[in-house]
C-alpha positions as CSV (number, residue, x, y, z in Angstrom):
1,M,-254.8,-78.6,39.3
2,R,-254.5,-77.4,35.7
3,I,-254.6,-74.0,34.2
4,T,-254.8,-72.8,30.5
5,P,-252.9,-69.6,30.0
6,I,-253.4,-67.8,26.6
7,F,-251.6,-65.1,24.6
8,R,-252.4,-63.4,21.3
9,S,-250.6,-63.3,18.0
10,E,-250.6,-61.0,15.0
11,F,-250.1,-64.0,12.7
12,S,-253.3,-65.1,11.2
13,F,-254.8,-68.5,11.7
14,E,-254.2,-69.2,7.9
15,Q,-250.5,-68.3,8.3
16,F,-250.1,-70.7,11.2
17,E,-252.0,-73.3,9.3
18,A,-249.8,-73.0,6.2
19,V,-246.6,-73.3,8.2
20,L,-247.9,-76.3,10.2
21,Q,-249.2,-78.0,7.0
22,K,-245.7,-77.7,5.6
23,L,-244.2,-79.1,8.8
24,A,-246.7,-81.9,8.8
25,H,-245.9,-82.8,5.2
26,E,-242.1,-82.7,5.9
27,M,-242.6,-84.9,8.9
28,A,-244.6,-87.5,6.9
29,L,-242.1,-87.6,4.1
30,D,-239.2,-87.9,6.4
31,A,-240.9,-90.8,8.3
32,L,-241.6,-92.5,5.0
33,R,-238.1,-92.1,3.6
34,N,-236.4,-93.3,6.8
35,L,-239.0,-95.9,7.8
36,K,-238.3,-95.0,11.4
37,G,-241.0,-95.2,14.1
38,E,-244.7,-95.0,13.7
39,L,-246.6,-92.7,11.3
40,S,-250.3,-92.0,11.1
41,I,-251.8,-89.7,8.4
42,T,-255.5,-88.8,8.3
43,V,-257.0,-87.1,5.3
44,R,-260.7,-86.3,4.8
45,A,-262.1,-84.8,1.6
46,N,-258.7,-83.7,0.2
47,R,-257.9,-82.0,3.5
48,L,-255.1,-83.1,5.9
49,V,-256.6,-83.7,9.3
50,S,-253.6,-85.0,11.3
51,V,-250.1,-86.3,11.1
52,E,-248.7,-88.2,14.0
53,T,-245.2,-89.7,14.6
54,N,-243.6,-91.1,17.7
55,N,-242.6,-87.6,18.8
56,I,-245.0,-85.1,17.2
57,S,-248.7,-84.8,16.6
58,I,-250.2,-82.1,14.5
59,R,-254.0,-81.9,14.1
60,F,-256.0,-79.5,11.9
61,S,-259.7,-78.5,12.1
62,A,-261.7,-75.7,10.6
63,S,-260.9,-73.1,13.3
64,R,-258.2,-74.7,15.5
65,L,-254.7,-76.2,15.2
66,F,-253.2,-78.5,17.7
67,F,-249.5,-79.2,18.1
68,T,-248.0,-81.7,20.6
69,R,-244.3,-82.7,20.9
70,H,-243.7,-85.6,23.3
71,G,-240.5,-85.6,25.2
72,N,-238.6,-88.1,27.4
73,K,-238.9,-85.5,30.2
74,I,-241.9,-83.3,31.0
75,A,-239.7,-80.2,30.4
76,E,-239.1,-81.4,26.8
77,A,-242.8,-81.9,26.1
78,L,-244.7,-79.1,24.3
79,S,-248.4,-78.8,23.6
80,F,-250.4,-75.9,22.4
81,E,-253.6,-74.9,20.5
82,I,-254.0,-72.1,18.0
83,E,-257.5,-70.6,17.4
84,D,-258.8,-68.2,14.9
85,K,-259.8,-65.1,16.9
86,E,-260.0,-61.5,15.7
87,Y,-259.7,-59.1,18.6
88,T,-261.6,-55.8,18.5
89,T,-259.1,-54.0,20.7
90,S,-255.9,-54.9,18.9
91,N,-254.4,-56.1,15.6
92,H,-254.1,-59.7,17.0
93,K,-255.7,-62.4,14.8
94,S,-255.2,-65.6,16.7
95,K,-255.3,-67.0,20.2
96,I,-252.7,-69.4,21.5
97,S,-253.5,-71.6,24.5
98,Y,-251.2,-74.0,26.3
99,W,-251.7,-76.2,29.3
100,V,-249.9,-76.3,32.7
101,S,-250.7,-78.7,35.5
102,D,-249.3,-79.3,38.9
103,D,-248.3,-83.0,39.0
104,G,-247.5,-83.2,42.7
105,Y,-249.9,-84.5,45.2
106,D,-250.1,-82.5,48.4
107,P,-252.2,-84.0,51.2
108,R,-252.5,-80.5,52.8
109,L,-255.0,-79.6,50.1
110,Y,-257.5,-81.9,51.8
111,D,-256.7,-80.9,55.4
112,S,-259.7,-80.0,57.5
113,D,-257.8,-76.9,58.8
114,P,-258.7,-74.0,56.3
115,T,-255.4,-72.3,57.1
116,I,-253.3,-75.3,56.1
117,R,-255.4,-75.7,53.0
118,A,-255.1,-72.1,52.0
119,T,-251.3,-72.2,52.4
120,A,-251.1,-75.4,50.3
121,E,-253.3,-73.7,47.6
122,A,-251.2,-70.6,47.6
123,E,-248.0,-72.6,47.2
124,M,-249.6,-74.6,44.3
125,Q,-250.6,-71.4,42.6
126,Q,-247.1,-70.1,42.8
127,R,-245.7,-73.4,41.3
128,L,-248.3,-73.2,38.5
129,K,-247.4,-69.6,37.8
130,K,-243.7,-70.4,37.6
131,K,-244.5,-73.4,35.3
132,A,-246.7,-71.3,33.1
133,E,-244.0,-68.7,32.6
134,Q,-241.5,-71.4,31.7
135,K,-244.0,-73.1,29.3
136,E,-244.9,-69.8,27.7
137,K,-241.2,-69.1,27.0
138,Q,-240.9,-72.5,25.5
139,V,-244.0,-72.1,23.2
140,L,-242.9,-68.6,22.1
141,E,-239.4,-69.8,21.2
142,F,-240.8,-72.7,19.2
143,L,-243.3,-70.4,17.4
144,D,-240.6,-67.8,16.7
145,R,-238.5,-70.5,15.0
146,L,-241.5,-71.9,13.2
147,M,-242.7,-68.5,11.9
148,A,-239.3,-67.0,11.3
149,D,-239.8,-66.6,7.5
150,V,-243.3,-65.3,7.7
151,Q,-244.4,-61.6,8.2
152,P,-247.7,-61.0,10.1
153,E,-250.4,-59.6,7.8
154,P,-252.1,-56.8,9.8
155,R,-255.9,-57.0,9.8
156,F,-256.1,-53.2,9.9
157,K,-253.9,-50.2,10.5
158,L,-255.0,-47.9,13.3
159,S,-253.5,-45.0,11.4
160,E,-256.0,-45.5,8.6
161,H,-258.9,-45.3,11.0
162,A,-257.7,-42.4,13.2
163,R,-259.0,-39.0,12.5
164,T,-256.4,-36.2,12.3
165,A,-257.2,-32.8,13.8
């Protein structure tokens, strides 16, 4: 089973794109200078579409950004997507999704007894919830480091739109 939790960010899609473009260029230059591992760069119409090395893949599209870091262990791997999304209920300007799956096989999920099946499903949901919390922390820590030198640009200020009595 797989779930796709999301959270919101006040950083704009354009801010994320600029920082990831810079990271992608640095990765490509580093790989060329050191001639280590594999490097794949895709450019279309003067626009960087993707940069991939042995460890990291960054892909760009008009309204989505994809980041994947491969690891020797599942806990080291990191993958998320950033989407341009202006929320009407808050100042958030982008949506970040990441993926969590339960890798274990549990034969109880296919048992004919609904009680056994329900117990197995509840346990799997708990495992997924715990993994989602760990992965969210990992994604947030990475994004905090990535965006450390950038200030969110508010889309609007509620104080400008509030009426005073």
